[in-house]
N, C-alpha and C positions, 0 to 999 in steps of 0.2 A: 078392201077389208076395213072393218071398223071394229073397235072394242066397245062392248057394252058391259057395264057393271051392274050386278044385282045389288039391291039394298043391303042384303046380308053380307056380301063380299066387301062392299064399301065400308060398312060399319066395323067389320072385323079388322080390315086393313087399318082403319083409323085408330082402333084400340091398340093394335100392335105398335103402330107408329108412336102413339102417345107414350106407351110403356117404354119404348126404346129412348125416346127423348128425355123422359123424366128419370129413367134409371141409368142411362149411359151418356147422356149429354148430346149437344148439338152435332158434334162430329160424327158420332155413330148414327144419329138420325139422318144426317145428310148422306152418309154412305148408303144407308138403307133405301132412301128415296132414289138415289142415283141407280141402285141396282134394279129398282122397279122400272125406272125410265128406260134403262138398257134392255130389260126384258120386253117391255112394250114394243120397242123398235124391232127387236129380234122376232117376236111372235107375229108381228104384222107382215114381216118378210117371209116367215116360214111358220105358219100356224100349227103345223104338226110337230113342232120341236119338242113339245111336252110329251112325256110318255103316257101311255094309257094307264090310268091310276088303278092299281090292282085292288084296292079296297072298294072300288066302285064298279068293278066289272059285273056284267049281267044286268045293269040298270038300263033304263029306256034309252039313254044317251051314252055316247062314248066320251066319258069324262077323261080329260087329260090333266096332268099335273106338272108343274114346273117349280123346282126348288129356287126360291128367291134368296134365301139366306139359310144358314145352318138350321134354323128352327122354324122356318115358314115356307109354305107351299101355296101356290096359286092353283085353284081348281077351275077348269074351264071346259067348254065344248065349242065345237065349230058348227055353225048352222048358216048355210048359204054364204053370204059375204060378211058374216059377223063372227067375232070371237066373243063368246058370252062368258064372262067371269062370274061364277056362281058362288064361290066361297074362297076364303083366305084362311088357311089353316095354320094354327100355332101347333106344331107337331109334338109338343110336350103333352098335349091333351090325349085322353083315351080315344080309342077307335070309335066307340059308339057315339061319343060326343061329336067327333069330327064328321061322321057320315050322317048324323041325324038330320032329317029334313031334305035330303037330296033324293031324287027319284031317277 
């Protein structure tokens, strides 16, 4: 298994990390990055760990989500030997904003 990041997911993750760093400091940022690293290890061992995302049911792919922190979710799907991360949600946003652009 291998993880692939879409540009969209990578940019959104970076924006959230920057927000955490500048708003809450280095310790909070380090904790967040550590949570991401732990999730990556876990999902590589068990790709189906994320639940099927109810907001994305009925789309072409079976999108899964995993809560990284209280306010963020990783959205991904599994294809062959790849875990494709397609989005990184700040869950404070509206549903239409979150699901926009995913098929």
